[in-house]
N, C-alpha and C positions, 0 to 999 in steps of 0.2 A: 504494500499499499504506500503510495507516494507521501501521504501525510505522515505516516508512522516513520518513514525513513528520511524525513526532511532534513534532519541534522547531517546525515551522510551525503545527501545529494545537494544541499544548499538551497532547497526549495523555500522560497518566501511565501508565507501564508498571510494573506490579507483578509480582514473581515469586513464585509459589506452587509448592511441590513436595510430593510424596507420597513417603513412605518406600517403598522397593521392595517390601518384604514386608508393608507395611501393609494391613490389611483395613478395609473401610468407607470412609468418605469424609473421613478426616482429612487435611487439607492444611495446610502450614506456610508462613507468610509469611516470605520471605527478605529482602524489601526492594524498593526501587525500582531499576530497571535502565535503562541507556541502550544502544541498539544501536551496536556498533562496525563490524560487517561483516555484510552480508546477501548470501547466495549462493543462487541458484535452481539446482536440479539435479534429478536423478531417481533413484529406487531401484527395484529389481525387486520385484514382489509375489510371492506364493507360486505364481503361475501363470507367472512369468517376464516379466510385462508391466511396462513402465516406467511408473512413477507419479511425478508432479511433487511435489517437496517444497521447502521453504525452510529453510536453515540460518541461524541468527542467532547471532552472537557478541555477548554482552552484557557490559557493565561494570557492576558493582554499586556503588551509591552508598556502601554501608557493608559491612564484612565481616560474615559470619555469626558469631554468638556461638559460642564453642568448644563449649559444652555442647550446643547445638542441632546443630552439625555432627557432633559425636561420636555423638549419638543417631541421626541420620539415616544415618550411614555404618557403623554397627556392626550 
């Protein structure tokens, strides 16, 4: 997995988010992140079938500015 091996390959991981009620294609750059934990698991789809997913816990290199956090969470 490219994210798991980021430190060996030099892969830069940048986090972008979209406001939950945002329309269009506005994404906001949150900064660079580093994976702390990677877990492979499954979830059920609307038909009750198991689908594989990967959960990744990231550590952000810098805090999100307060004004951007407030805008995205309000």
